C-alpha positions in Angstrom: -38.1 67.0 108.4 -37.8 70.7 109.2 -41.3 71.5 107.8 -42.9 74.1 110.0 -39.9 74.7 112.3 -39.8 78.3 111.3 -43.1 78.8 113.1 -41.6 78.0 116.5 -41.7 74.9 118.8 -44.2 72.2 118.1 -47.0 71.7 120.7 -46.4 69.4 123.5 -49.3 67.0 122.6 -48.0 66.7 119.0 -44.5 65.9 120.1 -45.8 63.3 122.5 -48.0 61.7 119.8 -45.0 61.6 117.4 -42.8 60.0 120.0 -45.5 57.4 120.9 -45.9 56.6 117.2 -42.2 56.0 116.8 -42.2 53.8 119.9 -45.0 51.7 118.5 -43.2 51.4 115.2 -40.0 50.3 116.9 -41.9 47.7 119.0 -43.7 46.4 115.8 -40.3 46.1 114.0 -38.9 44.2 117.0 -41.9 41.8 117.1 -41.6 41.2 113.4 -37.8 40.5 113.6 -38.4 38.2 116.6 -41.1 36.2 114.8 -39.0 35.9 111.7 -36.0 34.8 113.8 -38.1 32.2 115.7 -39.6 30.9 112.4 -36.1 30.7 110.8 -34.6 28.9 113.7 -37.4 26.4 113.9 -37.6 25.7 110.2 -35.8 22.5 109.0 -34.7 24.3 105.8 -33.7 27.4 107.7 -36.1 29.7 105.7 -39.8 29.8 106.6 -40.6 31.4 103.2 -39.5 28.3 101.3 -36.1 29.2 100.1 -33.5 26.6 99.2 -30.6 27.9 101.3 -29.5 27.2 104.9 -28.8 30.5 106.6 -27.0 28.8 109.5 -27.3 29.8 113.2 -26.0 33.4 112.7 -29.2 34.7 111.0 -31.6 34.1 114.0 -28.9 35.5 116.4 -28.5 38.7 114.3 -32.3 39.1 114.0 -32.7 38.8 117.8 -29.9 41.3 118.3 -31.6 43.7 115.9 -35.0 43.2 117.6 -33.4 43.9 121.0 -31.8 47.1 119.5 -35.2 48.2 118.3 -36.8 47.6 121.7 -33.9 49.6 123.3 -34.5 52.5 120.9 -38.2 52.5 121.8 -37.3 52.6 125.5 -34.8 55.3 125.0 -37.4 57.5 123.2 -39.6 57.3 126.3 -37.1 59.0 128.5 -37.8 59.8 132.2 -39.9 63.0 132.1 -41.1 63.0 128.5 -40.9 66.0 126.2 -39.9 69.3 127.8 -40.6 72.3 125.6 -38.1 75.1 126.0 -40.3 78.0 127.3 -38.9 81.5 127.2 -38.4 81.4 131.0 -36.4 78.2 130.7 -34.3 79.7 127.9 -33.6 82.7 130.1 -32.5 80.4 132.9 -30.2 78.5 130.6 -28.7 81.7 129.1 -28.2 83.0 132.6 -26.4 79.9 133.7 -24.2 80.0 130.6 -23.3 83.6 131.2 -22.4 83.0 134.8 -20.2 80.0 133.9 -18.4 82.2 131.3 -17.8 85.0 133.7 -16.5 82.6 136.4 -14.1 81.0 133.9 -12.9 84.4 132.8 -12.3 85.5 136.4 -10.4 82.3 137.1 -8.2 82.8 134.1 -7.5 86.4 135.1 -6.7 85.5 138.7 -4.0 82.9 137.6 -0.5 84.2 138.0 1.2 84.8 134.6 4.8 84.2 134.0 7.1 86.1 131.6 7.0 83.2 129.2 3.3 83.5 128.7 3.4 87.3 128.2 6.1 87.4 125.6 
């Protein structure tokens, strides 16, 4: 999973292709689960493959819930703005904001009146 991470951030196009591939896989999994749930629900034996057990009504419901979760994961991967690579300028901006927040917090703590109980 971390292969090549020592060489720096991955190119934007490669990240986008990887995310699209994962979205396609999630959608295919959702479609497969939905088809199996529909076939299981419509089968008189309860199993379209030819099994001898009756799975009841919970199996199609669970399969539909899992399919919905897979579609939600595919949608969540899409995001609003896509992939944003942290450029050096962006990293400098984030570091500057963090430093500013730390200085403000330290000044606020230093400006608070201290009682004798806190000192000793």
